[in-house]
N, C-alpha and C positions, 0 to 999 in steps of 0.2 A: 321474574320476567318470562313471558310466554316465548317458547321456542318457535321460530317460524318454519324451521325445517329440522326433522330428526331422521336418523337412521335407527331403525328398530330391528334388533336381531332376536329371533325366537328359536330356542333350541329344541332338539328332538324330544327331550324329556318333558317339555311343556306341551308338546303337540301330540303325544302318544299315550295310550293306555298302558297299564302294567304288562299286558301281553305283547306290546310293541305295535299294535295297530293304531291308526289315527284316532285321536280323541275328537270326534267331529263336534260334539256338543261344546267342548271347551274352545275349539277353534272358532266356532260361531260367536262366542263371547268376546274373544280377542278381536274379531272382525268388527263387532259393534263398537268396541273401544276405539279402534282405528278410525272408523267412520265418524265418530264423535269428535275426535281430534281434528280431522280434516274439515268438518263442518265449522269448527272454531278457528280455522285459518292456518292450521299447522300442516305443512307438507310432510308426507311420510314415505320413506323408502324402506320397504320391508325385506329383510334378509331372512328367509325362512328355510329351516331344515325340514326333514320329514319325507323326502322323496323315497328313500330306501325303505323306511318303515311302511310307507304306503304300498310300495312294491311287494313287501312281504304279505300284505293283506290280500293282494290280487293273486300272487303266485306263492303259495305257502311251501310248496315242495318242488323247488327248481331242479332241473336236470343239469347240474353243474359238476357233479362229482366232488372232488376235493379242491376244485379251482375256486377259491374264495373271491378272486378278482372278477371272474366271469359272473358269479352270483351277484356281486355288488353292482356290476354294470347292468345286469338283467333287471334287478329290482329297481335301480335308478331309472332306467329307460321306461319301464312300465309305470312305476310309482310317480314319476314327474307328471305324467298325463293325469293320473288320478288326483294328485295334489292340486294342480293348477285348475282342474275342473271344479274341485270342491271350493277352492277360493273364489273362482269366478261366479259360481252359483250363489255363494254366501254374500259376496259383495254386490251382486246384481240385485239382491233383495233390498239393498239400500241405494240403488241407482248409482252405483260406483263401478267404473270401468277399471279393470286391472290388467296387467301385462306380465309376461314371463320374460325374464332376462337370465340366461345361463352363462356363467363365467368360468374361465380357467386362469391359471397364473399367466398364461401366454398373453392374456388381454391386458396385463399390467407390465409386460416385460420391457417396454420402452415408452418414451413420452408420447409418441404418435398413437400407439394403441391406447394408452391411458386417456388421451384427449378424445379419441373416437368413442370410447365407452362413456366418458363423461358427457359428451354431446348427445348421445342416445338417451341417457337418463334425464338430462335437462329438457330434451324435447318431450319426453313422456310427462314430466311434471308440468311443463308449460301448457300441455293440452289436458291437464287435470286427470291424467291417467296414473294409477297407483302402480309403481314398479314392484314386482315380487321377484327377488333375486335369490339365486341358489347356485352353488357350485355345480358345474356340469359333470356329475359323477359318472356319466356314461363314458367320457373320454379322459377324465382326470385320473390318472394312475401314476404312481411313483413320484417322479420329480415334478409332474404337472399338477400335483395336488396342493391345495392350501392345507395348512395345519388343520383347519376346520373352518366352519362358517364364522367363527369369532374373528379369525384373521381376515376373511372376506369382508365382514361388516366394518372392520377398522379401515380397510382400503376404501370402501364405499363412503364412509364418513368423511375421510380426508379428501377424496376425489370430488365430492359434491359440495364441500363446504358446509356440511350439516352443522347446526347449532349445538347438537348433542347426539351422543350415541347411547341408546338404552338397550341393555342386554337382559333379556328375561330368561331365567333359569328356574330350577325347581327348589332352590333354597333362597333365603332372604337376602343374601349378599355375601361379603367376605367376613368370616368369623375370626375371632381371636383365639380359636381352638377348633377342635373337630366339631362340625355341626351337630353330631349325635351326642356330644357331651352337654349335659344340662347347664353346666356353668359357663359354656361358651356364649359369647355375645357378638352380635353383628357390629362391625366397625363402621360407623355412620359416615365418616369423612376420611379420605386418604389424600393428604397434601402432596404436592409435586416433589418436595424434598424429603418426604417421609420414607424411611428405609426399614427393612426388617419385617415387613408385613408378610412377605412370601413364605416366611418360615412357618406360619400358622396353617398353610394350605397343604392338605394331603394330596399327593400326586396320583389322584384316582380319576379314571376316565368316566364319562357319562355312560349310562346304560345303553343308549341307542345311537350315540354319536361318537365321533373320534376325539372330541375335545374333553376338557375338564376345567376345573376352576383355575389351575395354574395358567392355562392358555388364556382364559378370560382376564386374569390379573395382568398378564404380560401385555396383551393387546390394549387393555384399559389404560395402563401406565403410559404406553407409547402414544396413544391418541390424546390423552390428557396433556402430555408433555408438549404436544403441538398446539395446545390452546383450546381444546374442545372438551367440555365436561362429559364424563361417562357415568352412567347409572347402572348398577347391577342390582336386580331385584327379583322377587318371586313372581313368576308369571301366573300363579294360581291365586294371588291376592286379588280380591274384588276391586275393580276400578283402579288398578295399580298405575296404568298409564295416565289417567286423569289426575291422580294424586301426585305423580312425579311432575308432570307438566305444570300443574297448578301450585306446586310447592306446598302441598298440604302439610301442616305441622304434624309431626309424629309418624310420617311415612317411613316404614322400615325398608332400608336400602343401604347400599354402600355407594357413596358419591366420590368419584375421583375428581378432585378440584383441578381445574385447568391451569396450566402454566401460561407463559407468554405466547400470544398468537403468532404463528408463523405463516409464511406465504404458501401458496398451493404447490409450488415446485418443491419446497422443502418437505411438505407433507408427502409428496410422491416419493422423494428420496428416502423417507423413513421406512418405506416398504419395498425398496428397490434393490435388494441384494442380488436378485437374479439378473439385473441389468449391468452388474459390475464387470468392467473389462480389464482392470489392473489394480495395482496397489501402490500407495505412497506411504513410506515410513518417515516419521518425523521425530525430532529430538525432544527431550523432556521439556526444554524451555518453550518450544512451539506448542506442545500439548497443553502446558500450563496456561499459556497465553490464550489459546482458543477457548478454554473452559472458564477462565477468569473474566474475560472481557465480554461485554454484551454483543458487540458486533465486530468480530475479528476475522479477517481473511487469512488463508493459509499462504504464507510467503515461501519462496524458494530457499531463502536463507535458513529456514528451519527443517528442510528436507534432508534426509540422510541416505535414502535408497528409493529407487523406482523399480517396480516389477510389472511385467506385462507388456503388451504391444498396443496400447490404446491410442486413439486419435483425439484431437481437440474436440471437446463437446461430449466425450464419453464419460460415463460414471465410473468412479474409482473408489475403492476403500481407502480410508485414512487409518493408519495403525501407529501405535506408539512404539517405543524402543523395545518393549517386551513382546511385540507382535500381537497385541490386543487391538481389535477393531474398535475405534472410538467414534467413527463417523463415516459418512459418504459424501461425495461431492462431484460436481461437474468440472472436469479439468479444462483449463483455458489453453493448455499446451498438449501436443502429442507427447508420447512417452520419450521418443528420441530427443526432441527439443528440451524437454524437462530434464533429462539426464545431463545434457550439456550445460545446463544452468544451475544444477544443484549447488546450494550454498551461496549463490550470488545475491547481491542486494540491488536495489533500484530497478527491479523488473516488475511488471504487472503480476498480481497474485496468481499462484498456481490454481487456487480455487477461491473465487470471490465469496464473500460472506453470504450473499443472496442465494448462492447455489451450494451451500454447505450445510449439512445436517449432522449435528453432534448427538450421540446417544447419551442418555442419562446415566 
């Protein structure tokens, strides 16, 4: 089935030459593929790395001393202009208007900011403008940073209700061993309940980005668990986007098969640890009930402890007796009221099913 809307994440290793400078010829080929998808009716949200690499091309010897953060901000500030100009010129050849959207974690910290960002992206798509989204590396430092653009692409996918997330990297997918081992093979399908795949992945960062395959795997699992398929494939493979969208037989990739579709609020919750205002500890029976039933709310009778000073409507972590975070949800009570009702029956749920996200 043809996807009507996709989020496409292109990593630094796909966009750069071995020396770290932008690979303009290859970027032009990716642009042609995106234009072809759009002409066939697929909306595309492009999450693109490459700003810092572009900045290195413009300023190869920055005056930052040993201040790595300042160098990164300098390259990002200069490189983002270079990168978006390159994209703009390449898309203009195909009569396509593109836009720049820079994001930080602050844009996802609460539901209001989340909706503001989503409304902006929807307006761009409605006006046939291609959004090119990147982390705002000029101001994103320490706690304001995404893990990398893989995390950002997962947020954008869930935010916009994309039919699929496609992550292009410089390998063919998730391997059952180290990619450099000739006996290793790409795992073509990863099912929602499949476990143990992460043990095959070497914890190695990409050459020019902050992420690696472990991050991609983690984000892909989370997005797929919310009901959206995720494709990880090689961005240097000819016509890879058309092959994925057209479900061409023999396409080399790793497909994360989607689980049950969840609503947009739950998708926001899946990425909302920074919005958490408190914690709710539940007993083993309540934890088992939440995981076993298809649609179970969290009742006060199963709560054993409340931490924090949250209000009704705030997001809280849900933890089991061992202190492990098993989910997030929107509390129907303030912390003070919930504490008074711990263990009681016949009350409205502390967290209704529609506003509860459970981690896999």
